[in-house]
N, C-alpha and C positions, 0 to 999 in steps of 0.2 A: 488321480494325481493331485496332490494337495498344493495349495498356494502358500508361499512363504510370506508371513506377515511381520511387519515391524511391531515388536512387542512394546508395551508401555505399562506404567504403573498407574494406580488409581490416583485421580487428581487430588491434590491437597485442598483442604478447605479454603486456604487463602486464594487459590486460583479461582475457585467458584465465587468467593466473596468479591474479588476484583471484577469478575465478569458481570456481577450484578451491581456493584457499587458505582462504577463509572457511568454506565447507561442511566442509572437512577439519578445521579447528580446532573447529568445532561438533561434529562426530562424535567427536573426541578427548575433548571436554569431557563428552560424554554417556556415556562409559565409566564404569561404577559406581566411585565412590571417587576419581576424579581431582579434581573440584572440591571435594569434601568434605574431602579431605586437604589440598588447597592452602589452603583458607580455615579450616582447623582452628585456627591460631593466633589468629584473630579471634573464636573461639567458646570461649574458655577452654581451648584445646588439645584440645577434643573435636570430632571431625568432625560438622558439622551434619546432623541427621536431616531428610531431604527428604520424609518421609511414605510412605504405602503405594504410591503410584504412582511408577514409575521416571521418571527425568528424560527419557528418550526419549519416554515416553507424554505427559508434560506438554508437551513441545515439539511433539509431533504435534497435540495438542489446540489449542495456541496457533496453529500453522500453519493448521489447518483453519478456525479462527475467522477469521483474517486473510484467507485466500484466499476463504472464503465471502462475507465482507463485501465484498471487492474485486470479486468477480464481480457482486454487486448494484450496486456503484458503477458498473461499466462498462456494465451493462445500462440504467442510468438516465442516466449522465453523457454517454456518447457520442451517443446519439440526441438528447438535450437540446441538446448543443452544435451538432449538425447542424441541428436544427429552428430554433434562434434565429439562426443565421447565414445563413438564406435571405434573399433580397432583401426589403426592406420591413419587417423585423422588428428594427430597431435598438433601438427602445424596449423591446421584449420582451427583447432580449439584455441590455441594461443592468439590467433588473429581475431577470433570472435570475441574473446575476453578484452582484447585491446580496443576493438571498435565499440563494443557496448560500453566500455568504461568511459568513453568520450562523453557519454550522456551525462555524467556527473562532473566531469572536468570543465565542461563549458557551462557558464552560468545559465540558469533556467530562463531568466529574463532575456538573455541574448538569443536563446533558441526561439522564444516566442516572438521576439522582434523580427528575426530573420524569416519566420514562417508567415507573418502577417501579409507581406506583399503577394504571396502565392495563395494562401488559404483564407485571407481576409480576417475579420474580427470574429469574436464569439468562441464557440466550442471547438472548431477544428484545430486552431493553433494551440489551444490550451490542452486538448487531449494529446496532441503530438508531443508537447513538452512533458506531460505526465508519463507517457509511454516511454520516451527516451530516458527520463530520469528514473523511472521505476523498474526498467529492464535490467539494470546492473545487478542488484542483489538477487534477483530471481535466476538470472543466467549463471552468475558466479556460484551461488549456493547449489543450484541444480547440478552444475558440473562437479563441484566438490563432493556432493552427496553420491553421485553415480560413481565417481572414481574411488570413493571410500568403501564401496561394497567389497567384501572379502573375496579374494580370488578362489579360496577353497569352497565357498558357497556356490560360486558360479561353476566351478568344476563339478561339484556334486549335482547341480542342476543339469549340466550336460550329460552326466553319467546316467541320469534317470530318463534321458531321451527328450528333454525339453528343446524346442526350437528356439532360435534367437529371439523371436517375438515373445514366446512364452517366458523366456528368462527375463526379458525386459519387464513385462507386465506383472509377472508373478514373483520375481525376486528383486530385480534392481530398483524399480520404482518404489515398491513398498519399503525396502530397507533404506532408501535415500530420502524418504518422505520427511522425516524429522528435520533434516538439514534444509530441504527445499522449503518447508513451511516456515522456517526461521527467515529465509529470504523473502517469502511472501509477506510475512509480518513487517519486516523492515521496509519493503517496498510500499506497502499500504500506508504505514505511518508517515513515511517521507512524503507521499503524495497528498496526504491531508493538508500538510503545511504548504506544499508547492502549489496546490490548487487555489490557494488564496490569491496568488499572483494573477491567475487567470481572470479575476474580476476586473483588472485594469483593461482587459480586452473585451469586456462585455459578457464573460461567461457566467457571471452571477455567483451565487453562493455566499459564504461567510466572508470572503475577501472583500465584498462590496462594503461591509460595515467598516472594515479596517481602512480601506481607501477613502471612504467618505469621512471617516473620523480624522484621518490625516489632513485631508483637504480643508476641513472645518476647524482644524486644530482642537479637536474634541477628544481628549484622552479617554473619557468614559466610553465613547462609542468604539474607539480602537480596542479597548479592553474587552468589551462585549464580544466582538468578533474573535479576538484572540482566545478568550476563555472557552467559547463554544467550540472553536477549532481544536483546542487542546483536549477538551473533554471528548470530542468525537474521535480523535486519534487514540486516546487512552481506551475508549470503549471498544474500538475495533481491534486494538492490540490484545486486550484482555479476552475478547471473544474468540479471536483466532488462537490465542494461547490455550484456551479451554478445549478446542477441537483438535489441536496439534498433537500428534503422537510424540511421546517423550524420547523414543529411540533407546530406551533402557531395556 
C-alpha cells in the first residue's frame, strides 16, 4: 500500500540564495565590532557597548527561546487541528479557532504582565506569551490544510482499505503539509519579534539590547538588537521555505 505524498517542484535558485544570504549576513553582523562601529555615529561617535555577553550568545539565547516555544506550539497546535477537523466536530472547530485567535487579539505585553504574578519573571511567562501568540497561524493553517484535502482522494483511500489513522498519516497530513508549513513559518517569524519583549521580564536574548538602548537613549544599541532580530527572522523564514513542500 503506497503513501500519498505532497508533490513539489525543484527549488528555484532564488530560494537557495536567500537561505544562504540571510544567515551569512547574520554571521557577519555577529563579528565583534561590525555593528558597533557601523552604528557609532548614532551614539555620539562612540561604538555602543553591548554588555558582558557577546552578540552571538544573545542571538543563541534568542534562537533557543523561539525554537523552544515553537516546539510547544507544534505539539499543541497540530494535534488540536487534527482533532477538531474530524467528522462531526464543526462546532468545536469554530470554538477552537475563536479561542486560539484571542492569543493575537490580546496584546502580548498584557499576556506577559498577567502571567508574571503566577509564573514569576524570566522564561515561563515569556514562553507562555510566545506559545499563545504563535498558536494562531499553526492551528488556523492546520485546519485550513486538512479541510482542503480533496474528498475524492479520501474516498479513494477508503476504497483501498485504509483505516482512519492510515488516511490521516498517509493522505491528509502529507497533502495539507504545504499549508501547515506556511503557518509554521508565520508563527516562527512572529515569535522572533515577540521574544524581544521577554527581555523586559529577564528572559534575555536580543531584546535586552533594545531595552538597554531605550533606557540609555542610545539609538545605536537599539538598532543593533533590531537588526540582529530582523536577520534572525529572515534567516529562519528562508530556511523553513527551503524545506517546505510547494504543494504543486
